[in-house]
FILUM-640848 format. One record per residue (C-alpha): y, z, x. Coordinates in steps of 0.05 Angstrom, whole numbers. Layout:
{v:Y	w:Z	u:X}
...
END
This chain:
{v:-416	w:136	u:-529}
{v:-387	w:199	u:-488}
{v:-331	w:182	u:-443}
{v:-323	w:230	u:-379}
{v:-257	w:276	u:-382}
{v:-247	w:241	u:-316}
{v:-242	w:169	u:-338}
{v:-199	w:194	u:-397}
{v:-151	w:221	u:-356}
{v:-138	w:157	u:-319}
{v:-80	w:116	u:-338}
{v:-64	w:46	u:-330}
{v:-39	w:8	u:-268}
{v:16	w:-15	u:-302}
{v:26	w:-69	u:-246}
{v:-38	w:-101	u:-268}
{v:-23	w:-90	u:-347}
{v:38	w:-135	u:-334}
{v:4	w:-179	u:-300}
{v:-47	w:-189	u:-354}
{v:5	w:-201	u:-403}
{v:34	w:-255	u:-345}
{v:-32	w:-289	u:-354}
{v:-23	w:-288	u:-426}
{v:39	w:-327	u:-430}
{v:12	w:-368	u:-378}
{v:-48	w:-393	u:-417}
{v:16	w:-407	u:-474}
{v:41	w:-462	u:-421}
{v:89	w:-418	u:-402}
{v:113	w:-414	u:-321}
{v:124	w:-344	u:-307}
{v:152	w:-316	u:-242}
{v:102	w:-265	u:-222}
{v:139	w:-217	u:-179}
{v:97	w:-151	u:-202}
{v:32	w:-153	u:-150}
{v:36	w:-134	u:-75}
{v:-7	w:-200	u:-58}
{v:19	w:-245	u:-6}
{v:21	w:-315	u:-24}
{v:-4	w:-343	u:47}
{v:-79	w:-318	u:42}
{v:-120	w:-305	u:101}
{v:-101	w:-337	u:171}
{v:-132	w:-404	u:184}
{v:-187	w:-386	u:237}
{v:-210	w:-325	u:190}
{v:-219	w:-379	u:133}
{v:-257	w:-418	u:185}
{v:-293	w:-364	u:205}
{v:-321	w:-348	u:137}
{v:-348	w:-418	u:123}
{v:-382	w:-411	u:185}
{v:-413	w:-346	u:163}
{v:-430	w:-363	u:96}
{v:-471	w:-430	u:118}
{v:-538	w:-413	u:94}
{v:-562	w:-359	u:143}
{v:-585	w:-287	u:115}
{v:-521	w:-239	u:111}
{v:-555	w:-174	u:116}
{v:-526	w:-98	u:111}
{v:-481	w:-75	u:168}
{v:-476	w:-4	u:185}
{v:-452	w:41	u:132}
{v:-389	w:53	u:180}
{v:-377	w:-20	u:190}
{v:-395	w:-78	u:254}
{v:-389	w:-41	u:327}
{v:-351	w:-105	u:348}
{v:-304	w:-99	u:287}
{v:-291	w:-24	u:303}
{v:-274	w:-45	u:375}
{v:-227	w:-102	u:352}
{v:-190	w:-55	u:310}
{v:-183	w:0	u:364}
{v:-158	w:-56	u:414}
{v:-110	w:-74	u:363}
{v:-82	w:-1	u:362}
{v:-71	w:-1	u:430}
{v:-47	w:-71	u:440}
{v:3	w:-61	u:376}
{v:22	w:11	u:377}
{v:5	w:42	u:445}
{v:-37	w:86	u:415}
{v:-117	w:94	u:443}
{v:-163	w:101	u:393}
{v:-239	w:112	u:400}
{v:-277	w:62	u:366}
{v:-325	w:114	u:339}
{v:-268	w:143	u:293}
{v:-259	w:79	u:256}
{v:-292	w:71	u:194}
{v:-293	w:5	u:162}
{v:-288	w:9	u:84}
{v:-289	w:-36	u:21}
{v:-212	w:-44	u:25}
{v:-161	w:18	u:38}
{v:-182	w:40	u:-37}
{v:-255	w:54	u:-16}
{v:-230	w:83	u:53}
{v:-187	w:132	u:11}
{v:-242	w:147	u:-37}
{v:-284	w:164	u:20}
{v:-233	w:207	u:58}
{v:-216	w:246	u:-11}
{v:-288	w:258	u:-30}
{v:-291	w:291	u:39}
{v:-233	w:337	u:42}
{v:-213	w:356	u:-36}
{v:-254	w:406	u:-72}
{v:-237	w:424	u:-149}
{v:-171	w:459	u:-155}
{v:-142	w:432	u:-86}
{v:-62	w:426	u:-84}
{v:-45	w:358	u:-51}
{v:24	w:339	u:-39}
{v:48	w:268	u:-56}
{v:117	w:234	u:-59}
{v:148	w:218	u:-128}
{v:149	w:155	u:-138}
{v:86	w:133	u:-93}
{v:27	w:87	u:-106}
{v:-6	w:107	u:-163}
{v:-77	w:94	u:-148}
{v:-67	w:152	u:-97}
{v:-62	w:207	u:-140}
{v:-111	w:180	u:-186}
{v:-164	w:186	u:-140}
{v:-150	w:253	u:-115}
{v:-148	w:284	u:-191}
{v:-211	w:246	u:-203}
{v:-248	w:290	u:-149}
{v:-212	w:347	u:-176}
{v:-145	w:358	u:-140}
{v:-84	w:386	u:-168}
{v:-25	w:337	u:-148}
{v:41	w:362	u:-134}
{v:93	w:312	u:-145}
{v:146	w:323	u:-99}
{v:217	w:282	u:-129}
{v:252	w:248	u:-74}
{v:314	w:207	u:-83}
{v:356	w:159	u:-41}
{v:380	w:209	u:8}
{v:314	w:219	u:35}
{v:292	w:142	u:30}
{v:254	w:163	u:-33}
{v:200	w:193	u:20}
{v:176	w:263	u:28}
{v:216	w:296	u:91}
{v:193	w:365	u:120}
{v:245	w:405	u:78}
{v:218	w:379	u:17}
{v:148	w:393	u:41}
{v:163	w:460	u:58}
{v:195	w:476	u:-3}
{v:139	w:449	u:-46}
{v:87	w:486	u:-4}
{v:40	w:533	u:-41}
{v:-22	w:577	u:-25}
{v:-64	w:533	u:-57}
{v:-35	w:472	u:-20}
{v:-96	w:438	u:27}
{v:-67	w:373	u:49}
{v:-7	w:320	u:47}
{v:-12	w:246	u:31}
{v:42	w:199	u:56}
{v:52	w:125	u:53}
{v:99	w:88	u:108}
{v:122	w:42	u:87}
{v:112	w:59	u:19}
{v:102	w:24	u:-43}
{v:141	w:18	u:-85}
{v:194	w:25	u:-45}
{v:184	w:-9	u:21}
{v:216	w:45	u:55}
{v:193	w:84	u:119}
{v:192	w:161	u:141}
{v:223	w:161	u:193}
{v:187	w:183	u:258}
{v:221	w:250	u:271}
{v:212	w:267	u:199}
{v:130	w:251	u:195}
{v:119	w:285	u:259}
{v:154	w:350	u:231}
{v:117	w:340	u:163}
{v:49	w:329	u:202}
{v:61	w:394	u:243}
{v:82	w:443	u:186}
{v:13	w:414	u:149}
{v:-23	w:423	u:212}
{v:1	w:494	u:225}
{v:-26	w:512	u:157}
{v:-98	w:487	u:175}
{v:-86	w:426	u:125}
{v:-102	w:358	u:128}
{v:-58	w:298	u:132}
{v:-72	w:229	u:104}
{v:-17	w:171	u:125}
{v:-23	w:106	u:89}
{v:-8	w:55	u:141}
{v:-29	w:-8	u:99}
{v:44	w:-40	u:110}
{v:56	w:-11	u:176}
{v:49	w:-79	u:214}
{v:94	w:-120	u:160}
{v:149	w:-68	u:185}
{v:208	w:-81	u:225}
{v:212	w:-77	u:297}
{v:262	w:-49	u:337}
{v:315	w:-72	u:378}
{v:267	w:-82	u:439}
{v:222	w:-124	u:386}
{v:171	w:-58	u:392}
{v:128	w:-47	u:330}
{v:138	w:12	u:296}
{v:94	w:78	u:317}
{v:29	w:90	u:281}
{v:23	w:163	u:258}
{v:-35	w:172	u:307}
{v:22	w:172	u:360}
{v:55	w:232	u:325}
{v:-13	w:267	u:299}
{v:-75	w:245	u:335}
{v:-113	w:291	u:280}
{v:-81	w:253	u:225}
{v:-124	w:216	u:182}
{v:-95	w:141	u:173}
{v:-112	w:83	u:121}
{v:-103	w:10	u:135}
{v:-125	w:-49	u:108}
{v:-130	w:-123	u:120}
{v:-106	w:-145	u:50}
{v:-27	w:-139	u:70}
{v:-12	w:-162	u:148}
{v:-66	w:-206	u:147}
{v:-69	w:-231	u:78}
{v:-136	w:-218	u:55}
{v:-128	w:-183	u:-15}
{v:-187	w:-205	u:-49}
{v:-233	w:-203	u:16}
{v:-234	w:-122	u:2}
{v:-236	w:-98	u:72}
{v:-201	w:-39	u:97}
{v:-210	w:16	u:148}
{v:-192	w:91	u:163}
{v:-185	w:131	u:227}
{v:-208	w:198	u:220}
{v:-223	w:258	u:268}
{v:-295	w:255	u:303}
{v:-318	w:316	u:265}
{v:-304	w:281	u:198}
{v:-344	w:218	u:222}
{v:-419	w:234	u:201}
{v:-390	w:260	u:142}
{v:-356	w:197	u:120}
{v:-419	w:158	u:137}
{v:-454	w:202	u:89}
{v:-416	w:187	u:34}
{v:-406	w:112	u:56}
{v:-489	w:101	u:62}
{v:-490	w:133	u:-12}
{v:-426	w:102	u:-47}
{v:-426	w:30	u:-17}
{v:-476	w:25	u:30}
{v:-429	w:-18	u:69}
{v:-365	w:-61	u:64}
{v:-382	w:-140	u:52}
{v:-414	w:-165	u:114}
{v:-388	w:-237	u:113}
{v:-316	w:-209	u:106}
{v:-330	w:-161	u:163}
{v:-353	w:-214	u:212}
{v:-297	w:-261	u:192}
{v:-248	w:-210	u:204}
{v:-261	w:-209	u:272}
{v:-222	w:-271	u:281}
{v:-160	w:-232	u:257}
{v:-154	w:-210	u:325}
{v:-152	w:-270	u:363}
{v:-81	w:-289	u:391}
{v:-80	w:-345	u:346}
{v:-91	w:-309	u:281}
{v:-43	w:-253	u:308}
{v:14	w:-307	u:318}
{v:7	w:-331	u:248}
{v:11	w:-260	u:224}
{v:73	w:-252	u:264}
{v:102	w:-307	u:238}
{v:92	w:-284	u:169}
{v:120	w:-226	u:178}
{v:183	w:-257	u:198}
{v:177	w:-300	u:143}
{v:175	w:-239	u:89}
{v:244	w:-212	u:123}
{v:275	w:-280	u:106}
{v:248	w:-266	u:31}
{v:272	w:-195	u:30}
{v:346	w:-224	u:54}
{v:337	w:-272	u:-2}
{v:316	w:-219	u:-57}
{v:367	w:-160	u:-34}
{v:427	w:-215	u:-35}
{v:404	w:-239	u:-106}
{v:396	w:-172	u:-134}
{v:471	w:-151	u:-119}
{v:494	w:-221	u:-134}
{v:468	w:-209	u:-204}
{v:491	w:-134	u:-210}
{v:427	w:-101	u:-195}
{v:430	w:-36	u:-145}
{v:382	w:-26	u:-93}
{v:398	w:43	u:-69}
{v:353	w:40	u:-13}
{v:339	w:-28	u:26}
{v:266	w:-30	u:47}
{v:249	w:-30	u:123}
{v:173	w:-59	u:110}
{v:123	w:-79	u:59}
{v:152	w:-127	u:11}
{v:178	w:-92	u:-41}
{v:248	w:-75	u:-69}
{v:253	w:-16	u:-117}
{v:317	w:-28	u:-158}
{v:360	w:14	u:-209}
{v:370	w:-14	u:-277}
{v:405	w:40	u:-309}
{v:469	w:-3	u:-309}
{v:436	w:-46	u:-357}
{v:432	w:0	u:-410}
{v:348	w:-9	u:-412}
{v:295	w:38	u:-389}
{v:258	w:7	u:-338}
{v:199	w:-3	u:-386}
{v:243	w:-36	u:-430}
{v:274	w:-79	u:-383}
{v:206	w:-103	u:-358}
{v:184	w:-119	u:-422}
{v:244	w:-155	u:-445}
{v:247	w:-191	u:-372}
{v:172	w:-217	u:-379}
{v:188	w:-238	u:-457}
{v:252	w:-267	u:-446}
{v:263	w:-293	u:-376}
{v:189	w:-298	u:-361}
{v:196	w:-252	u:-297}
{v:143	w:-203	u:-286}
{v:158	w:-141	u:-252}
{v:133	w:-69	u:-253}
{v:167	w:-10	u:-284}
{v:174	w:51	u:-243}
{v:133	w:91	u:-294}
{v:68	w:65	u:-252}
{v:95	w:113	u:-192}
{v:111	w:182	u:-215}
{v:163	w:216	u:-258}
{v:231	w:223	u:-222}
{v:247	w:155	u:-223}
{v:207	w:129	u:-281}
{v:251	w:98	u:-336}
{v:303	w:84	u:-285}
{v:278	w:37	u:-229}
{v:237	w:-20	u:-221}
{v:194	w:-53	u:-168}
{v:201	w:-127	u:-149}
{v:146	w:-151	u:-98}
{v:174	w:-211	u:-55}
{v:101	w:-227	u:-34}
{v:114	w:-294	u:-71}
{v:141	w:-353	u:-42}
{v:213	w:-361	u:-28}
{v:219	w:-418	u:-84}
{v:188	w:-374	u:-140}
{v:234	w:-319	u:-112}
{v:297	w:-359	u:-126}
{v:278	w:-381	u:-188}
{v:259	w:-309	u:-206}
{v:328	w:-282	u:-185}
{v:360	w:-340	u:-224}
{v:321	w:-323	u:-286}
{v:336	w:-247	u:-280}
{v:410	w:-261	u:-273}
{v:413	w:-299	u:-337}
{v:373	w:-239	u:-370}
{v:425	w:-189	u:-343}
{v:487	w:-232	u:-363}
{v:455	w:-231	u:-433}
{v:451	w:-161	u:-438}
{v:526	w:-154	u:-435}
END
């Protein structure tokens, strides 16, 4: 069987690979502390679970419109207004089968073969894989701790070429959990907009970000650049990873294009998940999600303190998401060696920097603190013993 060049070019998602190895160890009877995947341990809010049970009571569940349930699109629009103070027309919201499907549709709508797309290094690997699958030339822009491992206006300007057609930004970021400061994000978007380039901003961790001193949620990119394309998801803030439900906000003139693509690629997102997700936006469910956001902040403090205690450096503390990106150079191991040995010797699953780019591929490791506090304490204890054994 002849495999396409496109498929052959796709590299493994190493976080998933390490999870497979962890599952094999568990099958042998070992307790593995799994800190490799960004999967909240809370699950969906109780009201959402109740709503799904009600929907799945045996009634016929039919396709929805390709762009999503009208009432769900309206609920998401209200969420932007209530949480972020930005008005978004429901007609601009496309409900998708997870944020990955939203990104796939957007890339399919915008990218032609040979187009250059600027993405930070490190960054979420699937974003660049999707862009490359549609023929894009991904320009990985090296970042450092000085820019919070994020793009800034200066790095975008210096990396821009005549072939650049767009920029992809994730704030907060996977793997670092760091955000782009609002003034830098506005400057990046303005620079791209002035050159007729599109701006995709991945905000799936936005509502897990720290609030300011007045208790206000962070700004959406839509407040800074109404023409930006924003990707979001029910997976992280709402804890619905396996439900595969997300959305994007696009300019009005892109809506019919997205609808045609959605009709042909997916028909629609899961109808039961959409109906149940309506209860995400009730005061009851939002209160649950906010309590969980506070819990994540406590877990972050636990992990940061523990890593410092065992001698692992965190160059930039995160301010959102549920990831810590730590430096392993002082251990004398590459990130891959560190993760392999931590899994085999300490039974702690982590993700090596190789997943996220080139600049920090061999020097940094991602830890997800989406696991419970008890698991995090156990994981830090095991890692401490492992690091000590390295001398």
